[in-house]
BABADO-740681 format. One record per atom (N, C-alpha, C, O): x, y, z; residue in three letters. Coordinates in steps of 0.1 Angstrom, whole numbers, plus 2048, in hexadecimal, padded with zeros to 3 digits. Example, Ala and Ser with C-alpha at 12.3 -4.5 7.8 and 13.67 -1.06 7.14 Angstrom:
// BABADO-740681
8847C784EALA;87B7D384EALA;8847DF84EALA;88E7DF855ALA;8807EA847SER;8897F5847SER;88180084FSER;88680B850SER;
// end
This chain:
// BABADO-740681
3B9937857MET;3AF93584CMET;3B993A83FMET;3BD946840MET;3BC932834GLU;3C593582AGLU;3BC941822GLU;3AF941822GLU;3C394981BLEU;3BE954813LEU;3B094E808LEU;3A5953806LEU;3B7941803ARG;3AE93D7F9ARG;39F9387FFARG;3959387F8ARG;39E93380CGLU;391932815GLU;38B93F818GLU;37F941818GLU;394947819VAL;38C95781DVAL;38695D812VAL;37C964814VAL;38E95B804ILE;3859617FAILE;3789587F6ILE;36E95D7F1ILE;37B94A7F8GLY;36F9437F8GLY;363944801GLY;3579427FEGLY;36794880CARG;35B949816ARG;35495A818ARG;34995C81EARG;35D964812ARG;358970814ARG;34F97280CARG;352972800ARG;34397580EARG;33797A808ARG;33498780EARG;33A98D817ARG;32798D803SER;32399980BSER;319999815SER;30E995811SER;31A99C821ILE;31199982AILE;3089A582BILE;30B9B082FILE;2FD9A2828ARG;2F29AC828ARG;2E89AD837ARG;2E29B783BARG;2E99A483DTYR;2E39A2848TYR;2EB9A1854TYR;2F1997855TYR;2EB9AD85FMET;2F39AE868MET;2EE9B0877MET;2E39B5878MET;2F49AD881ARG;2ED9AD88EARG;2EB9BE891ARG;2F59C5893ARG;2E09C2890PRO;2E09D1894PRO;2E79D58A0PRO;2EE9DE8A2PRO;2E39CB8AATYR;2E59D08BBTYR;2F49CF8C1TYR;2F89D28CCTYR;2FE9C88B4GLN;30B9C68B8GLN;3149CF8B1GLN;3179CE8A5GLN;3189D88BBPRO;3239E48B3PRO;32E9DC8AFPRO;32F9D18B3PRO;3379E18A7VAL;3459DE8A3VAL;34E9E68A9VAL;34C9F28ABVAL;3589DF8ADGLU;3619E38B8GLU;36B9EC8ADGLU;36F9E88A2GLU;36E9F68B1ARG;377A028AAARG;3859FC8A7ARG;38BA0289EARG;38B9F28ACHIS;3989EE8ABHIS;3979E489EHIS;3A19E1897HIS;3889DF89CLYS;3879D6892LYS;3889DF884LYS;3909DD87BLYS;37E9EB885ILE;37E9F387BILE;38C9FC877ILE;38FA0086CILE;3919FC880GLN;3A1A00880GLN;3AA9FA877GLN;3B1A0086EGLN;3A99EA87AARG;3AF9E2872ARG;3AC9E2864ARG;3B69E185CARG;3A19E4861MET;39A9E4852MET;3A09EF84CMET;3A59EE841MET;39F9FD853LEU;3A9A0884CLEU;3B6A0884CLEU;3BCA0D842LEU;3BCA03854GLU;3CA9FE854GLU;3CC9F8844GLU;3D19FE83AGLU;3C79EC845ALA;3C79E4839ALA;3C49EC82CALA;3CA9E9821ALA;3BB9F482CALA;3B99FC821ALA;3C4A0881DALA;3C6A0C812ALA;3C9A0D828ARG;3D4A16828ARG;3E0A10821ARG;3E5A18819ARG;3E4A04821LEU;3EE9FE81ELEU;3ED9FA811LEU;3F79F680CLEU;3E29FB809ALA;3E19F47FDALA;3E89FE7F5ALA;3ECA097F9ALA;3EA9F87E6SER;3F29FF7DDSER;3E9A0A7D6SER;3DDA097D5SER;3EEA117D2HIS;3E9A1E7CBHIS;3F2A247C1HIS;3FDA267C5HIS;3EEA277B5TRP;3F8A2C7ABTRP;400A377B2TRP;3F9A3F7B9TRP;40BA3A7B2GLY;416A457B4GLY;417A487C1GLY;41CA527C5GLY;412A3D7CBASN;412A3D7D8ASN;407A4A7DFASN;408A4F7EAASN;3FDA4D7D3VAL;3F4A597D7VAL;3EBA567E5VAL;3E9A5E7EEVAL;3E7A497E4GLY;3DEA477F2GLY;3D3A507F1GLY;3D0A577FBGLY;3CCA4F7E7GLY;3C1A587E8GLY;3B2A537EEGLY;3A8A5A7EFGLY;3B2A467F2LEU;3A7A3F7F8LEU;3A8A46806LEU;3B2A4780DLEU;398A4A808ARG;397A4D816ARG;389A4581BARG;383A3B817ARG;385A4D826ALA;378A4782DALA;36FA4C837ALA;377A5483DALA;365A4D83CVAL;35FA52846VAL;357A4784EVAL;34CA43849VAL;35BA43858VAL;354A3A861VAL;348A3C86AVAL;348A41875VAL;33DA39864VAL;331A3C86BVAL;32CA32875VAL;329A27870VAL;32BA33881GLU;327A2A88CGLU;316A2F88EGLU;312A3A890GLU;30FA2488DARG;300A2688FARG;2FCA2A89BARG;2F2A3189CARG;306A268A7HIS;302A278B2HIS;308A348B9HIS;304A388C5HIS;311A3B8B3THR;318A488B8THR;316A538ADTHR;31BA5E8B0THR;310A528A0ALA;311A59899ALA;302A64899ALA;2F7A6089BALA;305A71896PRO;2FAA79899PRO;2F0A73890PRO;2F4A6A888PRO;2E0A77890GLN;2D7A71886GLN;2D9A79879GLN;2D7A7386EGLN;2DDA85878GLU;2E3A8A86CGLU;2E9A84864GLU;2E6A82858GLU;2F6A7F86CTHR;2FEA77863THR;2F9A6985DTHR;2FCA65852THR;2F2A62867LEU;2ECA56863LEU;2E1A5A858LEU;2E1A5284ELEU;2D8A66858ASP;2D1A6784DASP;2D8A6C840ASP;2D1A6D836ASP;2E4A6E840ALA;2EAA74835ALA;2F1A6782DALA;2FAA6A825ALA;2EEA59830LEU;2F0A5282BLEU;2E7A4B822LEU;2DCA49827LEU;2E7A47815PHE;2DAA4580DPHE;2E0A3A801PHE;2E9A3C7F9PHE;2D9A32801ALA;2D9A287F5ALA;2CAA237F0ALA;2C2A1E7F8ALA;2C8A277E3PRO;2BAA227E2PRO;2B6A147E1PRO;2AAA107E2PRO;2BFA0C7DEVAL;2BD9FB7DEVAL;2C59F57ECVAL;2D19F77EFVAL;2BE9EF7F1ALA;2C39E67FEALA;2C89F0809ALA;2D19EE811ALA;2BE9FC809GLY;2C1A08815GLY;2BEA01821GLY;2C2A0782BGLY;2B89F7824PHE;2B59F182FPHE;2C49EE836PHE;2C79F1841PHE;2CB9E982EGLN;2DD9E4834GLN;2E29F083BGLN;2E69EE846GLN;2E29FE835ILE;2E4A0883CILE;2DEA0C84AILE;2E4A0F854ILE;2D0A09848ARG;2CAA0D857ARG;2CDA04860ARG;2CCA0886CARG;2D19F885EARG;2D29EC866ARG;2DF9EB86CARG;2E29EA878ARG;2E99ED861ALA;2F79E9866ALA;2FE9F386EALA;2FF9FF86BALA;3049EC879PRO;30C9F6884PRO;3179FF882PRO;31BA0888APRO;31D9FD875VAL;326A0786EVAL;327A05861VAL;3289F985DVAL;326A12858VAL;326A1484CVAL;333A1F84BVAL;334A2A850VAL;33CA18843ILE;34AA1E83CILE;346A2882FILE;344A22824ILE;345A3282EVAL;344A3A822VAL;353A3A81CVAL;35CA42821VAL;356A33813TRP;364A3380BTRP;362A3E802TRP;357A407FDTRP;36EA487FDTYR;36CA507F4TYR;37BA527F1TYR;385A507F8TYR;37AA587E3PHE;38BA5A7DFPHE;38AA6B7DEPHE;380A727DBPHE;396A707E2ASP;398A7E7E4ASP;3A3A827DBASP;3AFA817DDASP;39EA897D0SER;3A7A8E7C6SER;3B0A967CBSER;3BBA977C5SER;3B0A9C7D4ALA;3BCAA77D7ALA;3C6A9E7DAALA;3D1AA27D7ALA;3C5A917DFALA;3D4A897E2ALA;3DDA887D8ALA;3E9A847D9ALA;3D5A8E7C9VAL;3E0A8B7BCVAL;3E8A967BEVAL;3F4A957BCVAL;3E3AA17C2ASP;3EEAAE7C2ASP;3F9AAC7C8ASP;404AB27C5ASP;3F8AA27D3GLY;40AA9C7D8GLY;411A957D3GLY;41CA947D7GLY;40BA8D7C6GLN;411A837BFGLN;421A837BEGLN;428A797BFGLN;424A917BBGLY;435A927BCGLY;43CA8F7C6GLY;447A897C5GLY;436A927D5ASP;43DA917E3ASP;43CA807E3ASP;445A797E7ASP;430A7A7DFARG;42EA6F7DFARG;438A637D8ARG;43DA587DCARG;439A697CBLEU;445A607C3LEU;453A627C9LEU;45BA5A7C6LEU;457A6F7D1ARG;462A747D7ARG;463A677E4ARG;46DA607E5ARG;459A667EBGLU;458A5E7F3GLU;45CA4E7EDGLU;463A467F4GLU;459A4C7E3LEU;45AA407E0LEU;467A3B7DALEU;46CA2F7DALEU;46DA467D4LEU;47DA437CELEU;484A457DBLEU;48EA3E7DCLEU;481A4C7E5ASP;48AA4A7F2ASP;488A3E7F8ASP;492A3A7FEASP;47FA377F8ALA;47CA297FEALA;482A1C7F6ALA;481A117F8ALA;487A247E9GLY;48EA167E3GLY;485A0F7DAGLY;488A047D5GLY;477A157D8ALA;46CA0F7D1ALA;46AA147C3ALA;460A0F7BEALA;470A1D7BELEU;46EA237B3LEU;47DA277ABLEU;485A2E7B0LEU;47FA2279EGLY;488A24795GLY;495A1D799GLY;496A177A4GLY;49FA1E78FVAL;4ACA16791VAL;4B6A2278BVAL;4B2A2C786VAL;4C2A2078CGLY;4CFA27785GLY;4D0A3578FGLY;4C8A3A797GLY;4DEA3878BPRO;4E3A44791PRO;4DBA50791PRO;4DBA5879APRO;4D3A51783THR;4CCA60783THR;4C0A60784THR;4B9A6877FTHR;4BCA5378DLYS;4ACA54790LYS;4A5A5F798LYS;499A61795LYS;4ACA667A1LYS;4A7A727A8LYS;4A6A7E799LYS;49BA83795LYS;4B1A7E795GLU;4AFA8978AGLU;4A3A87781GLU;49DA9177DGLU;4A1A7A77DASP;499A77773ASP;48AA79777ASP;480A7B76FASP;488A77787LEU;47EA7878BLEU;479A8578BLEU;46EA87786LEU;481A9078FGLU;47EA9D78DGLU;47CAA4781GLU;473AAC77FGLU;486AA0779ALA;484AA876AALA;47BAA1763ALA;475AA975CALA;476A93761LYS;46FA8D75ALYS;461A8775FLYS;456A88758LYS;462A8176AILE;457A7876FILE;44DA83774ILE;442A8476FILE;451A8C780ILE;446A94785ILE;444AA077DILE;439AA577EILE;44BAA5775PRO;443AAE76BPRO;439AA6762PRO;42DAAA761PRO;43DA9A75CPHE;432A93752PHE;426A9075DPHE;41BA8F757PHE;425A8F769PHE;41BA8B772PHE;412A99771PHE;406A9976EPHE;41BAA4775GLN;413AB0776GLN;40EAB676BGLN;405ABF76DGLN;413AB275FALA;40DAB7752ALA;401AB1753ALA;3F8AB874FALA;3FCAA3757ILE;3F0A9D756ILE;3E8A9D763ILE;3E0A94766ILE;3EAAA776ALEU;3E4AA477ALEU;3D7AA477ALEU;3D2A9C782LEU;3CEAAC773GLU;3C0AAA774GLU;3BBA9D76FGLU;3B4A96775GLU;3C1A9C762MET;3BBA8A75EMET;3BDA8176BMET;3B4A7A770MET;3C9A82770LEU;3CCA7877ALEU;3C1A77786LEU;3BFA6E78DLEU;3BBA84787LYS;3B3A86793LYS;3A3A7B78DLYS;39BA77795LYS;3A4A79783GLY;394A7777DGLY;393A6777FGLY;39DA60782GLY;388A6377CPRO;382A54780PRO;38CA48776PRO;391A4A76BPRO;38DA4077CGLY;396A38773GLY;39EA2E77DGLY;399A27786GLY;3ACA2F77CLEU;3B4A2A784LEU;3B4A2C793LEU;3B9A2479BLEU;3AFA38798ASN;3ACA397A6ASN;3A3A327ABASN;3A5A2D7B6ASN;397A307A7GLU;38DA277ABGLU;393A1B7ACGLU;393A177B7GLU;39AA137A2VAL;3A0A067A1VAL;3AAA087AEVAL;3AB9FD7B4VAL;3B0A0E7B2ASP;3BAA0D7BAASP;3B4A0F7CBASP;3B8A0A7D5ASP;3A8A177C8CYS;3A2A177D6CYS;39AA0C7D6CYS;398A077E1CYS;395A067CDGLY;3909F87CEGLY;3999ED7D4GLY;3939E47DAGLY;3A49EC7D5GLN;3AE9E77DBGLN;3AF9E87E7GLN;3B29DE7EDGLN;3AD9F37EEGLY;3AC9F67F8GLY;3A19F17FFGLY;3A19EB809GLY;3979F57F9ILE;3899EF801ILE;3869E0800ILE;37E9DA808ILE;38E9DB7F6ALA;38D9C97F4ALA;3999C7802ALA;3959C080BALA;3A29CC803GLN;3AB9C6810GLN;3A39CB81BGLN;3A09C1822GLN;39D9D6820ALA;3959D9829ALA;38C9CC82DALA;38C9C7838ALA;3849C9823THR;37C9BE820THR;37E9AF826THR;3779A982DTHR;38A9AC820LEU;3919A2827LEU;3929A1835LEU;38E99983DLEU;39A9AF837MET;39B9AF846MET;38E9AE850MET;38D9A985BMET;3869B484AALA;3799B3852ALA;3739A2855ALA;37099D860ALA;37399C849TYR;37198E84BTYR;37B986857TYR;37697E85FTYR;38898A856GLU;39298485EGLU;38E98286FGLU;39097A877GLU;38699086EGLN;38399587CGLN;37698F881GLN;37099188BGLN;371986875GLY;361984879GLY;35598A876GLY;34A987879GLY;35A99786ELEU;34E9A086CLEU;34B99B85DLEU;351994856LEU;33E9A285CGLY;3379A284DGLY;3359B2846GLY;3309BC84BGLY;3399AF839THR;3379BD835THR;32E9BD825THR;32C9B2820THR;32C9C6821CYS;3249C7814CYS;3269D580FCYS;3239DF817CYS;32B9D7803CYS;32D9E27FACYS;3249E87F4CYS;31F9E07EBCYS;31E9F27F5LEU;3109FA7F0LEU;313A047E5LEU;319A0E7E8LEU;310A047DBGLY;30FA107D3GLY;304A177D5GLY;2FAA127DAGLY;304A257CFTHR;2FAA2E7D0THR;2FBA387C8THR;306A3D7C6THR;2F1A3C7C1ALA;2F2A487B5ALA;2F5A557BBALA;2FAA5E7B5ALA;2F0A557CDASN;2F1A617D0ASN;2FEA667D7ASN;2FEA6B7E2ASN;308A637D1THR;316A647D5THR;31BA737D9THR;323A767E1THR;315A7B7D1GLU;319A8D7D3GLU;30FA907DCGLU;313A997E3GLU;303A8B7E0GLN;2FAA8F7ECGLN;302A887F8GLN;302A8D804GLN;308A7D7F7ILE;30DA79804ILE;319A7D807ILE;31EA7B812ILE;320A857FDARG;32CA8D7FEARG;32AA9C807ARG;331AA1810ARG;320A9E802GLN;31AAAC806GLN;313AAB815GLN;313AB581CGLN;30FA9E818ASN;307A9F824ASN;314A9C82EASN;316AA2838ASN;31BA95829LEU;329A90833LEU;333A9D835LEU;33CA9E83DLEU;330AA582EGLY;33AAB282DGLY;348AAD828GLY;352AB282CGLY;346AA381CLEU;355AA2817LEU;358AAD80FLEU;350AB580ALEU;368AAF80CPRO;36DAB7803PRO;367AB47F4PRO;362AAA7EFPRO;368AC37EEGLU;361AC07E2GLU;36EAB87D9GLU;36CAB17CFGLU;376AB87DCTHR;380AAE7D5THR;381A9F7D4THR;388A987CDTHR;375A9B7DDSER;370A8C7E1SER;367A887D6SER;360A907CFSER;367A797D4ARG;35EA737CDARG;35CA677D7ARG;365A607DAARG;34EA637DAVAL;34CA5A7E2VAL;349A4F7D8VAL;342A517CEVAL;34EA437DCLEU;350A367D5LEU;344A2B7D9LEU;33CA257D1LEU;345A2A7E6LEU;33BA227EALEU;338A217F9LEU;340A24801LEU;32BA1C7FDLEU;328A1C80BLEU;32BA0B80ELEU;328A02807LEU;333A0881CGLN;3369FA81EGLN;32F9F882DGLN;3349FD837GLN;3269F282DTHR;3229EF83CTHR;32A9E0841THR;32E9D683ATHR;32B9E484EVAL;3329DA857VAL;32C9D7863VAL;3279DF86AVAL;32D9CA867GLY;3289C5873GLY;3289B4875GLY;32D9AC86DGLY;3229B287FTYR;3249A3880TYR;31A99B87DTYR;30F99C883TYR;31C992873PRO;31098C86APRO;307985872PRO;30A97D87BPRO;2FA98A86DALA;2EE982872ALA;2EC97486BALA;2E9969870ALA;2EE977861GLU;2EC969855GLU;2FA960858GLU;30496585DGLU;2F9954855HIS;30294C851HIS;30E950849HIS;30B95783FHIS;31C94D84BTRP;324951844TRP;32494E834TRP;32895782CTRP;31E943830GLU;31B93F823GLU;31094681BGLU;30C943810GLU;30B94F823ALA;2FE95781EALA;2F7952812ALA;2F6959808ALA;2F2948813GLY;2EB93F808GLY;2F39357FEGLY;2EE92B7F9GLY;3019387FDGLY;3099307F8GLY;3109397EBGLY;30D9447E8GLY;31B9317E6GLN;3229397DBGLN;3199407D2GLN;30F93A7CDGLN;31C94C7CFARG;3149567C6ARG;3189507B7ARG;32394C7B3ARG;30C9507AFPRO;30F94F79FPRO;31695879APRO;31496479APRO;31F951794ARG;32995C78BARG;32B95877BARG;32794D778ARG;32F960774GLN;32E95E767GLN;338953762GLN;34094F76BGLN;33994F75AALA;344943753ALA;351949753ALA;35295474DALA;35B944759PHE;369946759PHE;36B946749PHE;371951747PHE;36994173FGLU;36C943734GLU;36994D72BGLU;36E951720GLU;35E953733ASP;35595D72BASP;35C96D731ASP;35A97872DASP;36596973DLEU;367975741LEU;379978740LEU;37E982746LEU;37F97173BPHE;39197173BPHE;39696A731PHE;39195F72DPHE;3A097072AHIS;3A496F71CHIS;3B396C71BHIS;3B9970725HIS;3B9967712LEU;3C7965711LEU;3CD96A704LEU;3CA9636FALEU;3D5975702ASN;3DB97A6F6ASN;3D29836F2ASN;3D798D6EDASN;3C69816F1SER;3BC98B6E9SER;3AE9866EDSER;3AC97B6F2SER;3A29926EBPHE;39998F6ECPHE;3939816E3PHE;39897C6D9PHE;38797C6EAGLY;38396E6E6GLY;38A9636E6GLY;3869596E0GLY;3979626ECGLU;39D9566EDGLU;39C9546FAGLU;3A495B700GLU;39494B702ALA;39394970FALA;39E944716ALA;3A593A712ALA;3A194C723PHE;3AD944728PHE;3AA93772CPHE;39F936733PHE;3B292D72APRO;3B092072EPRO;3AF91B73DPRO;3B891B745PRO;3A291573FARG;39F91574CARG;3A3907751ARG;39D8FD74EARG;3AF907759ASP;3B48F875DASP;3AA8F2768ASP;3AA8F8773ASP;3A28E6766GLU;3998DF76FGLU;3A28DD77CGLU;39F8E0788GLU;3AE8D7779ALA;3B68D6787ALA;3B88DF791ALA;3B88DE79DALA;3BA8EA789VAL;3BA8F7792VAL;3AC8F979BVAL;3AC8FB7A7VAL;3A08F6794VAL;3958F879AVAL;3938F07A3VAL;38C8F47ADVAL;3988E27A2ASP;3998DA7ADASP;3A08DC7B8ASP;39E8D77C3ASP;3AB8E47B4GLU;3B68E57BFGLU;3AC8EF7C8GLU;3A98EB7D3GLU;3A88FA7C2LEU;39E9067C9LEU;3958FE7CFLEU;3968FF7DCLEU;38D8F77CATHR;3828F37D1THR;3858EA7DETHR;37E8E97E8THR;3928E27DCASP;3968DE7E8ASP;39A8E57F6ASP;3998E0801ASP;3A08F47EFASP;3A38FB7F7ASP;3989047FEASP;39B90D806ASP;38C9027F9LYS;3809077FELYS;37E9167F8LYS;37791E7FELYS;3849187EEMET;3839277E7MET;3739247DFMET;36A92D7E0MET;37191A7D9PHE;3629187D3PHE;35C9117DCPHE;3609067E0PHE;3509167E2THR;34590F7E9THR;33990A7E6THR;33790A7DATHR;3309077ECTHR;3249047E9THR;31B90D7DFTHR;3189187E3THR;3189097D6PRO;3109137CEPRO;30491A7D2PRO;2FE9137DAPRO;2FE9247D1ALA;2F39287D6ALA;2E69227CCALA;2E891F7C0ALA;2DA9217D1PRO;2D79247DFPRO;2D79177E7PRO;2D490C7E2PRO;2DA91A7F4LEU;2DA90E7FFLEU;2D090A801LEU;2C89147FFLEU;2CA8FF805PRO;2BB8FB806PRO;2B4903810PRO;2A890580FPRO;2BC90981ATRP;2B590F825TRP;2B591D825TRP;2B2922830TRP;2B992481BARG;2BA93081BARG;2B093C819ARG;2B194881CARG;2A4934812GLU;29593B815GLU;29393C822GLU;28F947826GLU;294933829ALA;291930839ALA;29893C841ALA;292944849ALA;2A293C840GLU;2AE945843GLU;2A9954840GLU;2A895D849GLU;2A6957835LEU;2A0965830LEU;295969836LEU;293975839LEU;28D95E83AASP;281961842ASP;28196584EASP;27A96F852ASP;28A95D855TYR;28D95F863TYR;29296C864TYR;28E97486CTYR;29E96E85CLEU;2A497D85FLEU;29C98A85ALEU;29E995860LEU;29398984FGLN;28B993850GLN;28099685CGLN;27B9A185DGLN;27E98D862LYS;27498F86DLYS;27E991878LYS;279999880LYS;28B98C87BALA;292991887ALA;29899E885ALA;29A9A4890ALA;29A9A5878LEU;29F9B0879LEU;2969BC872LEU;2999C786DLEU;2899B5873ASP;2819BE86BASP;2849C785FASP;2829D385DASP;2899BE857VAL;28B9C2848VAL;27C9C7841VAL;2729C0841VAL;27D9D283DPRO;26F9D7835PRO;26D9CF828PRO;2779CB821PRO;2629CD825GLY;25D9C8816GLY;2679BF80FGLY;2689B4815GLY;26C9C0806SER;2719B37FESER;27F9B5804SER;2889AE7FESER;2849BC80CGLY;2949BD811GLY;29B9C3806GLY;2A79C2807GLY;2969C97FBLEU;2A09CF7EFLEU;2A09DD7F1LEU;2A99E47ECLEU;2999E17F8ILE;2989F17FBILE;29A9F4807ILE;29AA0080BILE;
// end
């Protein structure tokens, strides 16, 4: 399957088969994909705790909490707790040296001297700022995205859930104080159709992207839209006519409480 079709088909899967465990080798492939993602300065601050519902102690399962769509966490065979460890930034000097030795940083005969005399001292001077939110979360997001695509390739469904209780989760799981919990990602075999009701609504292309300055919409070429449609990156818009019937079935089959939003 081409990447364009993978992107078009990949949906947040909220309804998973709670009775079917996910093989660890498939989770490992997701983690390997995340590990290879780009991170500024080769810092690699993305970390994860994989919680298996059928092997984890109850106190670990109880440590995971999201106020919205919490039923997903309670039903999913696997929950990956993705977090950023700012302590990784402390080693940025060594990571830059590794990049230099790998031929991925700098040019010219004085590049090693420049690294030691200029670049590393510059980063050291702003070390605490570099540990803060911003670029780190962006780069961690790249790793999580690669893990998500790997999950889909293996026939798995995932859903990324935010929570306001990140500090509570950090403490409950015993993560280092230097950690920031980013999100919880449920992983399992889909109980719903891969279309999950159809292509989700998105804001207009012209409202999102600009050319040269804000307010100048990036021109959208309909020929490109047609090409991507033919490549199945764009799929049938939601809601599909049978979606409500599917949701009714899933609620009964999975014993989803209430409206399924909590």
